[in-house]
N, C-alpha and C positions, 0 to 999 in steps of 0.2 A: 590349292588352299585357299579360302575365301578370307578376304580384308575385311575387316568391318572398319568402313569409312565415315566420317564425320561429314564430308563433302559432296556426299553422294556421288562417287567417282565407282563404275560399275566391274565387278570382274565375273566370269562366268567358268575360273577353272575348275570347277566341279560342283553338281548338286548341292544347293543348299538345304537343310536339314533342321525342320522346325517340332519341336517337342512340344506339344499342346497338353496343359492340364487345367482341366475341368473342377471348376469346387462347384460344392452344393447348390443347387438352385441355380445355378450359370443363363446369362441371358443367352437365349438360343440366337438372337440377332448379330450378336455380335460374332460369337463363334462362327457361324455360318457364313456373315460377311468376307470375315479374314480367311476363310478356308477357300471360298469360292473364288476369290481372286486369286489365290495360289495357283489354286488349280488351273485356272482358265490363263493362266501367266506360262504354266508350267509345260504346255504342250500346244501343237499346232491344231489346227482343224476340233474337232468336236470328239476326241479321244481319251480326254481327261488323265493322260497317261505322267506320273510324276517324273517327266526326264528334268526339267531345268531345278525342281524343287520337290523334295518329300517333305511329308509331314505323319506323326505319329502322335498317337493319344496315348499319353503315359499317367496312371495314376498309381493309387498306393496298394491296390491289387485289382483285380477284374469284373467288380463287383459295376455293374450300369450305375452312371451315376444321373440325377434326375436334374433334369433343365427347370425354369422358373414355372416355365409353360405345361410342365408333365410329360415331354419327351426322355426317355432313357438313353444314354448313349455309353456305351462298353468303352473303357479302355484297352486299348491293342497290347502292353504291355505294362510291366510294373516300375517302379523307380529303382529296384535294386536290379533290373536287368535293362535299364535303357541305355542306346549308346548315346555318344556324342553327339551335341546338336549347336549349329549357330545361333540359332534362337530361341527361346523358350518362353513361350506366353502362357501368361497364367488368365484365364478368362473368369471372369468375377461374376455378381448377379446382386441377388438379393440379399439385402445386409441384416436382414430384422425377421430373416424367417428360415429356420435350419438350422445346422450345426457350421461353424467357421471352419477355414483349412485345418486340417489336423496337422498336428505334432509332426507325423510325417512326411506332410507335403510342404512344412513351413522348412524340415532338414533340409528337406531336396533341394528348395530353390536356394538355401545357404548353400548347397553343394555346387550347384550350377554358378552361382557367384563367384566362385572360386576360379572358374574353366573361363575359356575368351569366350563364352556365349555371351550374345546380348539377351538381358533378360527384358519381359515386355508383358505390361500389366494392362487388359483390356477388360474395359468397365471399372467394376470394382475390384479389379485385380490389382489393382495398387493398393489397396488395404492389405493384401495379403503380404505384396512384396516389404510394407512398410511393417507388419506384424514379424515377417523374419528377419528384419534390422538389415536389409540389404539396400536403404535408400537411401541413408544417411551422405548428405552432399549433396545429394542429386536433388533435382526440383520434381513434382509431383505435381501429374495432371489428372482431376478429378472433375464430375460433373457437378455445374451447379446444385445438381437436387441434391449430391451427398457431401456438400463441402461443412456444414455444419457437424453433419458424423464424422468427418474424417478429423478436424481440429478437435474434437469431443475426444475421440478413442486416441488420438496421437498429438496431446498438448504438448510434447516436446519438441514437435516439428518445427522449424523456423516459419512462420506464416509466410515469411517472401519465399518459400521455397513450394511455395504452394501454390497452383495454376489453376484458378476453374472460370478461366474466361475463356480458354481457347482450346479447339479439338482436342489437340495432342502434344505432345511434348516431349523432344528425343536429346537427352542428356548423354551424352557418351554412349556407355553402355547400358542405358536406360531408358527404356520407352515407355510410356503410361499415356491414355489416353481414355477421354469422357465415356465411351462405349457407345452403343447404338451403330448408326451408319458410320460414324467416324473409326469405327475398329476396318472399313476398307480402304479409307485412307491412308492408316496405319500401314498397312497390307502394300500398297502402292507406293509409301514412303521407304519401306523396306526395300519392295523388289526394284527399285530404282535405283539401289546404290548397287545391283550386280548385274540387271539384265536391260537388254535396249528400254529404251522410252516408248519405244514404238507399239512393242510387243504387253507394257503393262496399259499401253491406253486402249489398246484393242481389248483388252481383259475388261477393262472398263466399260468400252461401249456395249460390250454383251450383256454387262450387268445392269446397260441401262443409267450409268452414270456418266454424266456429260464429261466431268475431270473430277481429278482427286481435290481434296482442300490440301493446302498445305498448314502445317503445324499451328500457325498464327492465326489462322481464320477462326474467327468468336465461334460461341457454341450456340446453337437454336436460340432464337429468342424467347423468353421468360413468357408464358400468358399473364395478362395483366398490366404490361407494360405498354406504351405507348408506340406504334412503330416507331423502328429507325431501320435504315436501310444501311447506313455508312458503318463498317466495320470498327471503326473506332471508338463510335458513339454507343454502337451495341455493347463492347467490351467494356467501358465507363458504366453503364448502366449495371453491367453483372457487379462489376467490381460496388458497385455504391450499396447494389444489395446484401453484398458476400461481407458488406462492412458497416451495418444499419445501426448497430449497437456503439462502433467506436468509428465514425466517420473519416475516409482520409480526406485531406486538406487538397484544396485544386492544384495545386504545387505538386503532391505526392502522386494524387490521379494523373496528372499529365505526364508525370517520371514515368510512372508504370507504362504509359501507352505509349511512351517514346515522341511526344509531341510536346509543343509550347503550350501554355498556358493559354495565350492569345488564341492558338490553333484551337484549340478543343472548344473554346468559348464558342467560337465562330462555328464549330463543327456544331454543336448543339442548338445554336441558334436557329442553324439552317434546318436540323435536322426533328427538331421537335417543339420549337418555338420557344423553349425557355430557357435559361441559363441553366450552367450545370449544377448551380447553389439550389436554384428551384425544382431541379428536377429531384435532387437527391433529398430534397426538403419534400417532397411529395412523398416519395418511398415511403421515408419514416413516419407518414403522416399515417399512411397507408399502414403500414404494418399496427402502429398504434392502434387504429382506429376496429384492425382485427382482433388483435389481443384483448380490447377491451370486451368485445362481444362475444368472445369463443374461450374464456377464460376467466378465472377467480382471482387474478392477480392485479393488484395494488396501483393505483393511478401511479406512484412515485415508482414503482419496479418497474410497470410497462415504459415511463421517460429513461427512464436508466439502460433499459435495456435497448431503445430504440433510438439514441445518441442523441436525447434532450439532456440538457442539464441537471433540471431537476421537475418536479410537477407543475410549480406553476409556468413553467416555460412551455409543457407540454398542452398547458391550459391556454396558455394564451396563443398558440399556435392551432390549436381546437379550436378556437371562437373563430377564428380568421375564416379557415377551412368550414367548418360546417354552423359557424353560429349559433354553438352549445357548450358549453363544456364539456372535460370527459366524464362524469359522472351523470349528466343529464344526457349525453350520447346513448351511455350505455344503457340504463334506465328506459329510453325510446325505444331502442333497436333492440333489446331482448326479447319483446315479445314476437315481434314479426322485425325481424332486421331491415330489411329490403325497403317494406312497407312504409315503417317508421319514418324513415331519412328521405326517401323519394317518391314517397303518396301511394296510394292503392291504384298500380299499374292499370291499363285498360286490358281488357281481354284479349291474349295474344302477344300483348305486348312483350317486348324481350329488356330484361336488363341491360346496362350496359355493364360490357365485359370489366372495368373495374372494380365494380360491386361484386360480380360473379366467381371472375376467376383467380382473381390477385391474392384473396384471403387462403384459397387450397396452395398457390407455389408459396407462399409466406413459410405455411405449416408445414411446407414438405410433403402433403398428403397426395399419393396417387391422383 
């Protein structure tokens, strides 16, 4: 019998059983990375036999499921005929294209939650777990890219349970991850509960992965932010972006990162040359400048959305940063956004990343 443990103790009493549910427009990277690590750790040599663990693609029916890249995978069995599993993995993908998880899929997730199985949400699979109502009281990891999508769709979820600054979260019999390469890290974390660490490390090396990341590792640095290598600073920046409308106080930010206020200030100064407050202000100003030139929202509305007390407050900060009022900034940049502020660039000149990449990040555009 497989024992589900939190402290990572391994047991190899019998083969681990994984049931994998592919949602419409699932992300192929998340699926393939997870399964390939299972495959490599399951057998010796290059045989790919399901010796240590087995995996089954389960679906509402046997109709092929289309990945976001267009590749289609046919389920091996249906929900009604599925056997017992130790882990049930829900692989999500695109949120705004195609149908969501079906009622039958949500019913299957609820049924699996009543068994000893551990539920795993890869990429936006966490959205399906939340829709199924099986994440109440559990922490939920989502990508920073989909943080506001989750907040909008599930306003009842306690914001303190939502984690968007880490690669994945293991909370008892629930595992959720941000997607992409992090699915390999999740597979490694699961396997390390049950098989020898040397086997898992060997499988990672075959995939050319130096080592599996731990769940508290920060998600990749979003484009448009100044470089920072210390994981605490990177996580702090992600949290600042996620709370741009209602900025976290410095003590709250330090508490979430499990560091002292003084230590956080010291880390920020070393990594970015700015205090946490100055860096957060830069993020809010950048968001406001983008909204001014990409929407017809009022200055007062933008000020409120970006964490400023009112339009006057935003105006004062804007003059400090750009030497112009928000309305002047909008008027001069609308005809040619970059040239109006930066001047006409030399032929072949490259615009600074903070003006090119940051707006795309903030609006959540791929």
